[in-house]
N, C-alpha and C positions, 0 to 999 in steps of 0.2 A: 503494499499500500504506500502510495505518496504523500509524502507531507506536504500541504499547501500552506504556506503563512502569508496570511493577507494582513496588508497595510491599513490601518486605521484611515476611514476620510478625515479632513477637517473642514470645520467650516469658516467660508472666507467672506471677508466682505471690502469691496472698496471704494475709497472716499475718494474722490476726485471729479473736483469743478467742470473740465472739459467735456464735453458728450464724445470726443472720439477718442479724449484718453482713454473714457472708461470703454469705452467699445472697443480699442484695441487689445488694451489689456485684458477684459473678458476673454478675447479670443487666443490670447498666449496663455492663460489661465486653465482653458479648456482642455489644452494640450498635457496640463500636469493632471496624471493619476488619481493623485491622492488629496487634491483641491478640490473643495464642492463649494460654488460663489453663490451666497443664498443671499446677499444684500448689496444693492450699491446705493452712494447715495453723494451729492454734488456740493453739500455744505455740510458743517458742523449740525445744523438742526437734524436733517433728515439723519444723521449718522446718529445720535443720538436716539431717535426713535428706531433706528434700526438696531442698536443695541439692547433698547427695553424689550423689542420681539423676539430676538433672535440668540440664539447658543454662538456667539463667534469665537472662534480658537486666533484668529489671526485677520490683522487688516493689513491692506496695503494702502498706506495710509499718505497722500499728497500731502505738502506742509501750507502753501499760501492759497488759503481758500477764502470764499467771498465774505464769510462773516465770523473768520477769526485765524487760526493757523491749527497743525494738526497736532502741536503741542498742547495746546489751551483744552484741546479733548484728552487727549492722556492724563493731564489733572485731574481729571471730574472719575476716572475708575479703578476703582480699589475691589480686588486687583482689574491692571490693565491686560486685554488679550496681548500674544505676541505680536509684534508689530514690523514689518517690514517699509521703510518708507521708501515713494517714489517721487520726485521731485528733479526736475533742471537746475537745480543749486547746490554746488558745493560746500557753500559756507555752514551749513547746518548740519554737517556730521557729525562734527562732535558733540552737538546738544542732542543728535537722535544717538548715538551710543551711549551718552549720559543716560538716556532715555530707556537701556536695555533695549536697543533696537535690534534685532535678528539681523536685519542686514538694512543696506542702502543705497537704494537704485537710480541712476542717473539715467534722464531721460534722453534722447531716445533709449528705450530698454530693449536688448536685443533677447530672444527666446533661450539662451545657452546663458545668460546671466540670473535672467529669473528662474530659469530650473535650476540653479547655483544655489540662490537664496532660499527657494523652496525644498531645496534637501537640506539645508540647514536648519531650519525650520522645521522638518522632521524628525530629525536627529536632537533638537531642542525639547519638541513637544514628547517624543518617544521615550528620552531618557527623564522627564520630570514625572511621567507617568508611571516607567519600571523602578524608579528606584522608591525603595521605602524610607517612612520618615525614621530618622534616628533619633527623634525625640517626642515623647507624649507628651500631653499638657499638662503643666503645674497643676498640683491641686492650693489650694488659697493659703494652706497651711504651711507650705512648701517655702523655705528659703533660698535667696541664692545672695551670691559674694560681689560686692562692687567695692573696687580700688578708689578712691580719688585724691591724689596726690600723697598726703601721707594720712589720710583717714581711710580708715575701713568701715564694711558695715556688713553683715547677715541678714538682709532684710525679708521680713515674711511678706509675700507676694501680698495679704490681704492688706500690709500697710501702704501700698501704692497708691494714690491717688490718680496719677497720669503718667502716661510715657510719650517725649516730644520726641521729635525725629532733630538732628543736628546734622545734616549731613550723613556720612556712615556711622556716626554715633549716634548713639539716644541718650537723653536727662531723664533722669527718673524722679519724679517729685513724690517725696514721702515727707511728712512729719515735718513740712519747713525746709527740708534740704533737697540739695540738686546734683547729688553726683553723677557723670558720664558712664554709659557703657560702652564699650567697643564692639559693638553690633548694630545692626542697621535693626528699622522698627519693623522691618519686614521678618526678619529671623526672630524678634521677639513674640512679634503676633503668632507664629506658629507654636509658641509654648502655653500661651493664655487660653487661661477656660474662656469659650466664650458664653459662658451662663453668666460671669463678671465681669467682661472687660467688651469694649466696644469700638470699634475702629472709626473715630466720626470725621476724620479728613485723612489727608495724605500726613498729617505732620502729628497728629495725634491718637492715642488710644488712652479711652479713659474708664477709670473702675466706673461701673455704674452704681456700687451705694455709697461713693462719694460723692453723686450727685446731686447737689442739693436744691437747685430749682432749673426750669427751663422755661425759657420767653424765646417768643417768635421773633423773628430776624423783619425788617422791611423787605429784604430780597426775597423773601421765601424760604430761610434756610432758620436755624435752629441755636439760640444761645443758650448754655450749658454756665450756669453757676458751680464754682465745686466747692466743697466744705471748707478749702482753703482761701476762699474768696476769688479765687483765679476763674478768669470766665475764657470757656473754649464755645467755638462756633462749630457746627456741625454741618460738613458741607453740602452741596443742596441736592446733591445725590444720597447721599447718607442721611440724610432729613427723612425721606420717605421710609427709608428702611430702620430707622431710629423709631419713626411713628407705627410702624406695620409691628415691631417689635413688643410693641406696650399697649394694642390696639386691644379690647376686648371682644 
């Protein structure tokens, strides 16, 4: 008996303001067997609508769009799908890879170059899906070690009010202290029990038991007042999730 291994198909969306550009890229993607195009958008508004309706694994994302740029979209997504940038401008490459882009394709895009990018995408997604998690979520009673300068702490997770992203570091706010951890907010999020912690934006994770009050903002988002008196804004995208979490 011959064993056949099937490659999983990944759902893709094109975000491109040029109709001809979308048509061309759609034609090229049709030749990539494990990429399934499920949505197209010509601006950020349409892209947000499509993301709400579809499970997207990868976005083929133009940078200059009529109502903003591609980076604006990524700041709203928690977590963001994989991204392959498609643009005519070289100068955004560093910013693209700072946003964990799988690849950066310069127009006009050749079929060979697109196939290479999709191969990188497949390897990246397959690795994430097959690599077992090395760490289980912590309990609220567990303690973790933090060293900041000459001071050291063993902090019970239950004492943490919020985690704040500081580039590749994270500030731990607890009992009026603010030491730094040499871990990203995304790495820390994987260890947190989601029953007690909530990612309110790209910059903050808060402990829900430490939230004192919730107030609406004029933008439609929410502002949380923490027990310490600190104010933390919930992003617009996370606001709907926050409300849904506490709905009757």
